[in-house]
C-alpha positions as CSV (number, residue, x, y, z in Angstrom):
1,M,16.2,-113.2,75.7
2,T,16.1,-109.8,77.5
3,P,18.4,-109.1,80.4
4,A,15.4,-109.4,82.8
5,A,14.4,-112.8,81.3
6,R,17.9,-114.0,81.9
7,V,17.6,-113.0,85.5
8,Q,14.4,-114.9,85.9
9,A,15.9,-118.0,84.3
10,A,18.8,-117.7,86.8
11,I,16.3,-117.5,89.6
12,D,14.6,-120.7,88.5
13,I,17.9,-122.6,88.1
14,L,19.2,-121.3,91.5
15,D,16.0,-122.5,93.2
16,D,16.6,-126.0,91.7
17,I,20.2,-125.9,92.9
18,L,19.2,-124.8,96.4
19,A,16.8,-127.7,96.5
20,G,19.7,-130.1,96.1
21,T,20.3,-130.5,92.3
22,P,23.9,-130.2,91.3
23,A,24.7,-127.0,89.5
24,E,25.7,-128.5,86.2
25,K,22.7,-130.8,86.1
26,A,20.3,-127.9,86.9
27,L,21.9,-125.8,84.1
28,T,21.7,-128.6,81.6
29,G,18.1,-129.4,82.5
30,W,17.1,-125.8,82.0
31,A,18.9,-125.6,78.6
32,R,17.1,-128.8,77.4
33,R,13.7,-127.3,78.4
34,S,14.6,-123.9,76.8
35,R,15.6,-124.6,73.2
36,F,14.7,-121.0,72.4
37,A,17.8,-119.7,74.4
38,G,20.8,-118.9,72.2
39,S,24.4,-119.5,73.1
40,K,24.8,-116.0,74.5
41,D,21.7,-116.4,76.6
42,R,23.0,-119.7,78.1
43,A,26.4,-118.2,78.8
44,A,25.0,-115.1,80.5
45,I,22.6,-117.2,82.6
46,R,25.5,-119.5,83.6
47,D,27.5,-116.5,84.7
48,H,24.5,-115.2,86.8
49,V,24.2,-118.6,88.5
50,F,27.8,-119.2,89.3
51,D,28.3,-115.6,90.4
52,A,25.4,-116.1,92.8
53,L,26.8,-119.4,94.1
54,R,30.2,-117.9,94.8
55,R,28.6,-115.0,96.7
56,K,25.7,-116.8,98.2
57,R,26.1,-115.3,101.8
58,S,26.5,-111.7,100.8
59,Y,23.9,-111.8,98.1
60,A,21.4,-113.4,100.4
61,A,22.0,-110.6,102.9
62,W,21.5,-107.9,100.3
63,G,18.5,-109.7,98.8
64,G,16.8,-110.6,102.0
65,A,16.5,-114.4,101.4
66,E,18.6,-117.4,100.5
67,T,16.4,-118.2,97.5
68,G,16.9,-117.8,93.8
69,R,15.0,-114.6,93.8
70,G,16.8,-113.4,97.0
71,L,20.2,-114.1,95.5
72,M,19.5,-112.3,92.2
73,L,18.0,-109.3,94.1
74,G,21.1,-109.3,96.2
75,A,23.3,-109.5,93.0
76,V,21.7,-106.4,91.6
77,R,21.8,-104.4,94.9
78,A,25.4,-105.4,95.6
79,K,26.4,-103.8,92.3
80,G,24.6,-100.6,93.3
81,D,21.9,-101.0,90.7
82,D,18.1,-100.5,91.1
83,P,16.2,-103.9,91.0
84,A,13.1,-102.1,89.8
85,E,14.7,-101.8,86.3
86,L,14.8,-105.6,85.9
87,F,12.1,-106.8,88.3
88,T,9.2,-105.4,86.4
89,G,6.9,-108.4,86.0
90,Q,6.5,-107.6,82.3
91,G,7.0,-110.3,79.7
92,H,9.4,-112.9,81.2
93,A,10.9,-110.6,83.8
94,P,10.8,-111.3,87.5
95,L,7.8,-110.0,89.5
96,P,8.2,-106.5,91.0
97,V,10.1,-106.1,94.2
98,Q,7.8,-106.2,97.2
99,P,8.0,-103.9,100.3
100,Q,9.2,-106.7,102.6
101,E,12.1,-107.6,100.2
102,T,14.4,-105.0,101.7
103,G,17.6,-106.9,102.4
104,R,20.6,-105.4,104.3
105,P,24.3,-105.0,104.0
106,P,26.5,-107.9,105.3
107,R,27.1,-107.7,109.0
108,S,30.5,-109.5,109.4
109,D,33.7,-110.0,107.5
110,A,32.8,-113.7,106.9
111,E,29.4,-112.7,105.5
112,R,30.8,-109.9,103.4
113,L,33.5,-112.1,102.0
114,D,31.3,-115.1,101.5
115,I,33.0,-117.5,103.9
116,P,31.2,-119.7,106.4
117,D,31.5,-118.3,109.9
118,W,33.2,-121.4,111.4
119,L,35.8,-121.4,108.5
120,W,36.8,-117.7,108.6
121,P,39.1,-118.0,111.6
122,I,40.8,-121.0,110.1
123,L,41.4,-119.1,106.8
124,V,42.8,-116.1,108.8
125,R,45.1,-118.3,110.8
126,S,46.3,-119.8,107.5
127,L,46.8,-116.7,105.4
128,G,47.0,-113.8,107.9
129,E,46.8,-110.5,106.2
130,E,46.3,-112.2,102.9
131,S,43.0,-113.9,103.9
132,E,40.8,-111.0,102.7
133,A,42.4,-110.9,99.3
134,A,42.0,-114.6,99.0
135,A,38.4,-114.5,100.0
136,M,37.7,-111.7,97.6
137,A,39.3,-113.6,94.8
138,L,37.1,-116.6,95.5
139,Q,34.1,-114.3,94.8
140,R,35.2,-113.9,91.2
141,R,35.2,-116.1,88.2
142,A,38.4,-118.1,87.7
143,P,40.6,-117.6,84.7
144,V,40.9,-120.3,82.0
145,H,44.3,-121.9,81.9
146,L,45.6,-124.4,79.4
147,R,48.6,-126.8,79.5
148,V,50.6,-127.1,76.3
149,N,51.4,-130.7,75.6
150,I,55.1,-130.4,74.9
151,R,55.0,-133.8,73.2
152,K,53.0,-132.3,70.4
153,A,53.9,-128.7,70.1
154,T,55.8,-125.8,71.5
155,V,54.0,-123.1,73.4
156,S,54.3,-120.7,70.5
157,E,52.9,-123.3,68.1
158,A,50.0,-124.0,70.4
159,M,49.2,-120.3,70.7
160,E,49.1,-120.0,66.9
161,L,46.9,-123.1,66.5
162,L,44.4,-121.7,69.1
163,A,44.4,-118.3,67.3
164,E,43.2,-120.1,64.1
165,D,40.0,-120.9,66.0
166,G,39.6,-117.3,67.4
167,I,41.2,-118.1,70.8
168,T,43.7,-115.7,72.1
169,A,46.0,-116.9,74.8
170,Q,49.1,-115.6,76.6
171,K,51.9,-117.2,78.5
172,H,51.4,-117.6,82.2
173,P,54.3,-117.0,84.6
174,A,53.5,-119.8,87.0
175,C,54.7,-122.5,84.6
176,E,56.5,-122.7,81.3
177,T,53.7,-124.9,79.8
178,A,50.8,-122.7,81.0
179,L,48.7,-120.4,78.9
180,E,45.9,-118.1,80.0
181,V,43.0,-117.7,77.6
182,T,42.0,-114.0,77.3
183,V,39.6,-114.3,74.4
184,G,37.4,-117.2,73.3
185,S,37.5,-119.3,76.4
186,R,34.2,-120.9,75.6
187,K,35.6,-122.2,72.3
188,V,38.4,-124.2,73.7
189,A,36.7,-127.6,73.9
190,Q,35.7,-127.4,70.3
191,S,39.1,-126.1,69.0
192,A,41.5,-128.1,66.8
193,A,44.3,-127.7,69.4
194,Y,42.2,-129.3,72.1
195,R,40.8,-132.1,69.9
196,A,44.3,-132.9,68.8
197,G,45.7,-133.1,72.3
198,V,47.9,-130.1,71.8
199,V,46.4,-128.4,74.9
200,E,44.5,-129.6,78.0
201,L,42.5,-127.5,80.4
202,Q,44.5,-127.3,83.6
203,D,45.2,-124.6,86.1
204,A,48.7,-123.0,85.9
205,A,49.5,-123.8,89.6
206,S,48.4,-127.5,89.1
207,Q,50.9,-127.6,86.2
208,A,53.6,-125.9,88.4
209,V,53.1,-128.7,91.0
210,V,54.3,-131.2,88.4
211,A,57.0,-128.9,87.0
212,A,58.5,-128.6,90.5
213,L,59.4,-132.3,90.4
214,K,62.0,-131.6,87.7
215,L,61.6,-135.0,86.2
216,R,64.4,-136.6,84.2
217,P,64.3,-139.5,81.7
218,G,64.3,-143.0,83.3
219,V,62.3,-142.2,86.4
220,R,59.2,-144.1,87.4
221,V,56.3,-142.0,88.8
222,L,53.1,-143.0,90.5
223,D,50.2,-140.5,90.6
224,Y,48.5,-142.1,93.6
225,C,45.3,-140.0,93.7
226,A,45.0,-139.5,90.0
227,G,41.3,-138.6,89.8
228,G,40.6,-137.6,86.2
229,G,44.2,-137.8,85.4
230,G,45.2,-134.2,84.6
231,K,48.5,-134.4,86.5
232,A,49.2,-137.9,85.2
233,L,49.0,-136.5,81.7
234,A,51.3,-133.6,82.6
235,L,53.8,-136.1,84.1
236,A,53.7,-138.3,81.0
237,A,54.4,-135.4,78.7
238,H,58.0,-135.6,80.0
239,K,60.0,-137.9,77.6
240,G,61.4,-141.0,79.1
241,V,59.3,-140.9,82.2
242,E,57.2,-144.0,83.0
243,V,53.9,-142.9,84.6
244,F,51.5,-145.0,86.6
245,A,48.1,-143.8,87.8
246,H,46.0,-145.0,90.7
247,D,42.8,-143.9,92.4
248,V,40.8,-145.4,95.2
249,S,37.8,-145.0,92.9
250,P,38.9,-146.4,89.5
251,A,35.8,-145.0,87.9
252,R,37.3,-141.5,88.2
253,M,40.0,-142.6,85.7
254,R,37.7,-144.1,83.1
255,D,38.4,-141.3,80.6
256,L,42.2,-141.3,81.2
257,P,43.1,-143.9,78.6
258,G,41.3,-142.0,75.9
259,R,42.9,-138.7,77.0
260,A,46.3,-140.3,77.0
261,E,45.9,-141.6,73.5
262,R,44.8,-138.2,72.3
263,A,47.8,-136.6,74.0
264,G,50.2,-139.2,72.5
265,V,51.5,-140.4,75.9
266,K,51.3,-143.6,77.9
267,V,49.9,-143.9,81.4
268,T,49.6,-147.3,83.1
269,L,46.5,-147.6,85.3
270,L,47.0,-149.6,88.6
271,D,44.6,-151.1,91.0
272,S,45.4,-150.9,94.7
273,K,46.6,-154.5,94.7
274,D,49.0,-153.8,91.8
275,I,51.0,-151.0,93.6
276,A,53.1,-153.3,95.8
277,R,54.1,-155.3,92.7
278,E,55.2,-152.2,90.8
279,A,57.0,-150.5,93.7
280,P,59.4,-148.9,94.4
281,F,58.9,-145.7,92.5
282,D,61.3,-142.8,92.1
283,V,58.5,-140.3,92.6
284,V,55.1,-140.8,94.3
285,L,52.7,-137.9,93.8
286,V,49.9,-137.7,96.4
287,D,47.4,-135.1,95.1
288,A,45.4,-135.7,98.2
289,P,41.6,-135.4,98.7
290,C,41.0,-132.0,100.3
291,S,38.6,-129.2,100.9
292,G,39.3,-127.8,97.5
293,S,39.4,-124.3,99.0
294,G,41.9,-123.2,96.3
295,S,39.4,-124.0,93.5
296,W,36.1,-122.8,95.0
297,R,35.8,-120.2,92.2
298,R,35.3,-123.2,89.9
299,S,33.2,-125.3,92.2
300,P,31.5,-122.9,94.7
301,A,29.2,-125.6,96.0
302,G,32.2,-127.1,97.8
303,K,32.6,-123.9,99.9
304,W,29.1,-124.3,101.3
305,A,29.1,-128.1,101.7
306,L,32.3,-128.2,103.8
307,T,31.8,-128.7,107.5
308,A,34.2,-128.7,110.5
309,D,33.7,-132.4,110.9
310,R,34.4,-133.0,107.2
311,L,37.6,-130.9,107.3
312,E,38.9,-133.0,110.3
313,E,38.0,-136.2,108.4
314,L,40.0,-134.9,105.4
315,T,43.1,-134.1,107.4
316,Q,43.0,-137.6,108.9
317,M,42.6,-139.1,105.5
318,Q,45.6,-137.0,104.1
319,A,47.8,-138.2,107.0
320,D,46.8,-141.8,106.5
321,I,47.5,-141.7,102.7
322,L,51.0,-140.2,103.3
323,S,51.8,-142.8,105.8
324,R,50.5,-145.6,103.6
325,V,52.3,-144.7,100.4
326,A,55.7,-143.7,102.0
327,N,57.0,-147.3,101.7
328,T,56.4,-147.3,98.0
329,V,59.0,-144.7,97.4
330,G,62.5,-146.0,96.5
331,Q,65.7,-145.0,98.3
332,G,66.6,-141.4,97.4
333,G,63.1,-140.9,95.8
334,I,60.6,-138.2,96.4
335,L,57.2,-138.3,98.1
336,A,55.4,-135.3,96.7
337,Y,52.3,-134.1,98.6
338,A,49.9,-131.7,97.0
339,T,46.5,-130.1,97.7
340,C,44.3,-127.6,96.0
341,S,43.8,-126.0,99.4
342,M,44.9,-122.8,101.1
343,L,44.3,-124.1,104.6
344,D,47.3,-124.8,106.8
345,V,45.5,-127.7,108.5
346,E,45.6,-129.6,105.2
347,N,49.0,-128.4,104.1
348,S,51.9,-127.6,106.4
349,A,50.2,-129.2,109.5
350,V,49.8,-132.5,107.6
351,I,53.5,-132.5,106.7
352,D,54.6,-131.5,110.2
353,T,52.6,-134.5,111.6
354,F,54.1,-136.9,109.1
355,L,57.7,-135.7,109.9
356,R,57.1,-136.0,113.7
357,K,56.0,-139.6,113.3
358,R,58.6,-140.4,110.7
359,P,62.0,-138.9,111.8
360,D,63.7,-140.8,109.0
361,W,62.1,-138.4,106.5
362,M,62.8,-134.7,105.8
363,E,61.2,-132.0,103.7
364,K,63.4,-130.6,101.0
365,Y,61.0,-128.3,99.2
366,H,57.6,-126.6,99.6
367,K,55.6,-123.9,97.9
368,S,52.2,-122.3,98.0
369,W,50.1,-120.6,95.3
370,L,47.2,-118.3,96.3
371,V,44.1,-117.5,94.3
372,F,44.7,-113.7,94.1
373,Q,48.1,-114.4,92.5
374,G,46.6,-115.5,89.2
375,T,46.2,-119.2,89.8
376,D,44.1,-121.6,91.9
377,G,45.2,-122.0,95.4
378,F,47.7,-124.9,95.7
379,F,50.3,-126.3,98.1
380,T,53.1,-128.9,97.5
381,S,55.8,-130.4,99.6
382,H,58.6,-132.8,98.6
383,L,59.7,-135.3,101.2
384,T,62.7,-137.7,101.1
385,R,64.3,-140.1,103.4
386,V,67.2,-138.8,105.5
């Protein structure tokens, strides 16, 4: 495919997404209908689509419309290029640019930085002078991080095994088990290291949240909001640690048993009714449902779907979960709260509310990671009884 044909394909896929189709489904549907497209074509088109979704506001301004065509016009103009070179109407290229398709520069910081207007003040209150750097980082593609399964290999051994499949990775400073892929990121899922459970795809800050718990043999840990189980697997990689996983939607954990078997670890799945029977736990990790603002580079649709009402609903849910699970923590144990959010209302504010209501608890540790520091945005806090 020519570069212009790839742009037209991205326009068609973006129109499908803007009409309500999830991004991955739209991309998969196009690929199935377009068997002629090679792997490089599909990769380039995917990059066009996700770049446009991350920068939907600013590209729509530059392109003059929030349509697939408008976003791709905006993408070209934002880079300082001439759309006429791609929008020729020849072959499979987009139709030529019309006089009314003028576009304009973004008019506000929120529009320029691709943040919803209502959310920009909240982000500024949360991050202060670092808010613009964070927003700019969210406009770019996220790095690919891997977690080395220390049950199966050392970090150096994992790097050597990846290299055999043409994948170059380097150590990431956020966590001792973390690698950042610098060459061959699209090969990871087919690599021998991945298939053998030597590495898992997991952001370095997400790994650091688990590492901060400093687990020792003999402790019993509950991953209360396990989701797909990435953190549960990281927990279980520690020898002598008994790991339980729970999610309010058990279907989210359906792949976890297979992933645990591949990793050579044991994770016991619990229904909600089973938790009281297994309690108390030495550590309860609450990776709470949140806005996902720290991972919007990977899932940009979440940035545009979030509303003020939904954010308020999430903060109430986070507070409720903390209150509910606190009694499952044994004496001297740790209640670890975490989000992949950079918004104070979901992080420190939730902890402050909990501590005001529960004066018999105290915070002994907290840490934040921000997207422009080389990881996703994360927050964690460790709480224990006074």
